[in-house]
C-alpha positions in Angstrom: 67.8 10.0 -134.0 71.5 10.4 -135.0 72.3 8.0 -137.9 75.8 6.5 -138.1 77.3 6.3 -141.6 80.6 4.6 -142.6 82.1 6.4 -145.6 84.8 4.8 -147.6 86.9 6.4 -150.4 90.6 6.3 -151.2 90.3 9.8 -152.8 90.7 12.1 -149.8 89.0 15.1 -151.6 85.9 13.0 -152.4 86.0 11.5 -148.9 86.0 15.0 -147.3 83.3 16.4 -149.7 80.9 13.5 -149.1 81.6 13.6 -145.3 80.5 17.2 -145.2 77.4 16.6 -147.2 76.3 13.6 -145.0 77.1 15.5 -141.8 74.8 18.4 -143.1 72.0 15.8 -143.1 72.6 15.4 -139.3 74.5 12.1 -139.5 77.5 11.0 -137.6 80.1 10.0 -140.3 83.1 7.8 -139.8 85.3 8.4 -142.9 88.1 6.0 -143.8 90.3 5.8 -146.8 90.7 2.1 -147.3 88.5 -1.0 -147.5 90.6 -2.7 -144.9 90.1 0.1 -142.4 86.4 0.1 -143.3 86.1 -3.6 -142.4 87.8 -3.0 -139.1 85.4 -0.1 -138.3 82.4 -2.1 -139.5 83.4 -5.1 -137.3 83.7 -3.0 -134.1 81.0 -0.4 -134.5 77.3 -0.4 -135.6 76.4 1.6 -138.7 73.0 2.5 -140.2 74.5 3.0 -143.7 77.7 2.4 -145.6 78.7 4.6 -148.6 81.7 3.2 -150.5 83.6 4.1 -153.6 84.0 1.4 -156.3 87.6 1.6 -157.5 90.0 1.3 -154.6 93.4 -0.4 -154.1 93.5 -3.7 -152.1 89.8 -4.4 -152.3 87.2 -2.8 -154.6 83.8 -1.6 -153.4 82.0 -4.7 -154.7 84.2 -7.0 -152.6 83.8 -4.7 -149.6 80.0 -5.0 -150.0 80.2 -8.8 -150.2 82.2 -8.8 -146.9 79.8 -6.3 -145.3 76.8 -8.4 -146.4 78.4 -11.5 -144.8 78.8 -9.7 -141.5 75.5 -7.8 -141.4 73.3 -8.5 -144.4 70.6 -5.9 -143.6 72.9 -2.8 -143.4 72.1 -0.6 -146.4 74.9 0.2 -148.8 75.4 2.8 -151.5 78.1 2.3 -154.1 79.5 5.4 -155.8 81.5 5.1 -159.0 82.8 7.3 -161.8 82.3 4.4 -164.2 79.0 2.9 -163.0 77.2 3.5 -166.3 80.2 2.3 -168.5 80.5 -0.9 -166.5 76.7 -1.4 -166.1 77.0 -1.4 -162.3 73.6 -1.7 -160.6 72.1 -2.9 -157.3 71.6 -6.3 -158.9 75.2 -7.0 -159.9 77.0 -5.2 -157.1 75.1 -6.2 -154.0 74.5 -2.5 -153.2 71.1 -1.1 -152.3 71.8 1.8 -154.7 74.5 2.7 -157.2 75.3 6.4 -157.9 77.2 7.6 -160.9 79.8 10.3 -160.0 78.6 13.4 -161.9 77.5 16.9 -161.3 74.3 15.4 -159.8 76.1 13.1 -157.4 75.6 15.2 -154.3 71.8 15.5 -154.7 71.6 11.8 -155.6 73.6 10.9 -152.5 71.5 13.0 -150.2 68.3 11.6 -151.6 69.6 8.0 -151.4 70.9 8.4 -147.9 67.7 9.9 -146.7 65.6 7.2 -148.3 67.7 4.3 -147.0 68.0 5.8 -143.5 64.2 6.4 -143.1 63.1 3.1 -144.8 60.4 1.4 -142.8 59.7 -2.3 -142.9 57.1 -3.2 -145.5 53.5 -3.5 -144.2 50.9 -5.9 -145.3 48.4 -4.4 -147.8 45.2 -3.2 -146.2 43.1 -5.7 -148.1 45.1 -8.6 -146.7 44.9 -7.3 -143.1 41.1 -6.7 -143.5 40.5 -10.2 -144.9 42.5 -11.8 -142.0 40.4 -9.8 -139.5 37.2 -10.9 -141.2 38.3 -14.5 -141.3 39.2 -14.4 -137.6 35.9 -12.9 -136.7 34.0 -15.5 -138.8 35.9 -18.2 -136.9 34.7 -16.9 -133.6 31.0 -17.3 -134.4 
């Protein structure tokens, strides 16, 4: 299955580099250089994942995530930032599913995160719960 990713970064070099990496994973990547353009694309197309930079003019990545969540709350989002650690950015305070610090490890972190979020399956009930429900149903039939 071909996954569709919306990639957002006002830095064109970073945008191109991440686009190539995500395309190498076999994904179809729509790359845009502004949050406004990202919202237009997100409103008209369906995406399996959004990857956004944090610091951008007009609207930062956190505000973009808030707007994306308002439109489609279950779409996974990765926030990439050069100052994530300094600002204490995390999935809890940004609304992103994952936050990645820009560094020499960014590419490997991005590929792992994208793969994980794109292949995430809905949680299953623990086997013990399923077994006890089955036993309860069987006991009720007697």
